C-alpha positions as CSV (number, residue, x, y, z in Angstrom):
1,X,0.0,0.0,0.0
2,X,1.3,3.5,-0.9
3,X,1.7,6.4,1.4
4,X,-1.4,8.5,2.0
5,X,-1.0,12.0,0.6
6,X,-3.0,14.6,2.5
7,X,-5.5,16.7,0.5
8,X,-4.2,19.9,-1.0
9,X,-4.4,23.0,1.2
10,X,-3.4,26.6,0.9
11,X,-3.3,29.0,3.9
12,X,-2.1,32.6,3.9
13,X,-0.7,34.1,7.1
14,X,0.6,37.6,7.5
15,X,3.0,38.6,10.2
16,X,4.2,42.2,10.1
17,X,5.2,42.9,6.5
18,X,5.6,39.2,5.4
19,X,2.8,37.2,3.8
20,X,3.5,33.4,4.0
21,X,1.5,31.1,1.7
22,X,1.7,27.6,3.2
23,X,0.9,24.9,0.8
24,X,0.5,21.2,1.6
25,X,-0.5,18.0,-0.1
26,X,-0.3,17.2,-3.8
27,X,0.4,20.4,-5.8
28,X,-0.5,19.4,-9.4
29,X,-2.8,20.4,-12.2
30,X,-5.9,19.7,-10.1
31,X,-4.7,21.9,-7.3
32,X,-3.2,24.8,-9.2
33,X,-6.5,26.6,-9.8
34,X,-7.3,26.4,-6.0
35,X,-3.8,27.9,-5.3
36,X,-4.4,30.7,-7.9
37,X,-7.8,31.5,-6.2
38,X,-6.4,31.5,-2.7
39,X,-3.5,33.7,-3.6
40,X,-5.1,36.1,-6.0
41,X,-5.0,39.0,-3.6
42,X,-1.8,38.3,-1.7
43,X,0.2,40.8,-3.7
44,X,-2.2,43.6,-2.7
45,X,-1.8,43.1,1.0
46,X,0.2,45.6,3.0
47,X,3.3,43.5,2.9
48,X,6.8,43.9,1.4
49,X,7.6,40.1,1.2
50,X,5.7,37.1,-0.1
51,X,7.0,33.7,0.7
52,X,5.6,30.4,-0.5
53,X,6.2,27.6,1.9
54,X,6.0,24.2,0.1
55,X,7.7,22.2,2.9
56,X,4.6,20.1,3.3
57,X,4.0,19.5,-0.4
58,X,4.5,15.8,-1.1
59,X,4.1,15.9,-4.9
60,X,5.0,19.0,-7.1
61,X,4.5,18.9,-10.8
62,X,4.9,21.5,-13.6
63,X,1.4,22.9,-13.0
64,X,2.3,23.6,-9.4
65,X,5.5,25.3,-10.4
66,X,3.6,27.3,-13.0
67,X,1.1,28.5,-10.3
68,X,4.0,29.6,-8.1
69,X,5.5,31.4,-11.0
70,X,2.2,33.2,-11.7
71,X,2.1,34.4,-8.1
72,X,5.8,35.4,-8.4
73,X,5.0,37.6,-11.4
74,X,2.0,39.3,-9.6
75,X,4.3,40.0,-6.6
76,X,7.1,41.3,-8.9
77,X,4.6,43.6,-10.7
78,X,3.9,45.2,-7.3
79,X,7.6,45.6,-6.5
80,X,7.6,43.1,-3.6
81,X,10.2,40.6,-2.7
82,X,9.4,36.9,-3.3
83,X,10.9,33.7,-2.0
84,X,10.1,29.9,-1.8
85,X,10.8,27.9,1.3
86,X,11.5,24.4,0.0
87,X,13.4,22.3,2.5
88,X,12.9,18.9,0.9
89,X,15.7,17.6,-1.4
90,X,13.3,16.8,-4.3
91,X,11.9,20.3,-4.2
92,X,15.4,22.0,-4.2
93,X,16.4,19.6,-7.0
94,X,13.3,20.5,-9.1
95,X,14.0,24.2,-8.7
96,X,17.6,23.7,-9.6
97,X,16.8,21.7,-12.7
98,X,14.3,24.3,-13.9
99,X,16.7,27.2,-13.4
100,X,14.6,28.6,-10.6
101,X,16.9,27.9,-7.7
102,X,17.5,31.6,-7.2
103,X,13.9,31.9,-5.9
104,X,14.6,29.6,-2.9
105,X,14.7,31.5,0.4
106,X,18.3,31.6,1.7
107,X,18.7,29.5,4.8
108,X,15.7,27.2,4.0
109,X,16.5,23.5,3.8
110,X,20.2,23.6,3.1
111,X,20.2,26.7,0.8
112,X,23.1,28.8,2.2
113,X,22.3,32.2,3.6
114,X,24.3,35.0,2.0
115,X,27.1,36.5,4.1
């Protein structure tokens, strides 16, 4: 029997000037529209930084990465900082392979902090 993957969830939490979008479950083509709807207004909040925490995502495919990139573009259009917290090795590997490793938040999951 395979591992149970929890249902997809997106939660947005704001602390001071940082909005954290916590994502869990299976982030695929079925989940991407839900993510888009849940994060549609994040970039208009009174924040300076938007982080997407995918540490509890068990499966991440190209549709999930695409949804994250749509949010990144909306955030960039507002002049805000953007980062991805991805502590799992498969997540870091995926972002490295796709040339998006620079979006990983320094210090998260083995990504070195700048000195």
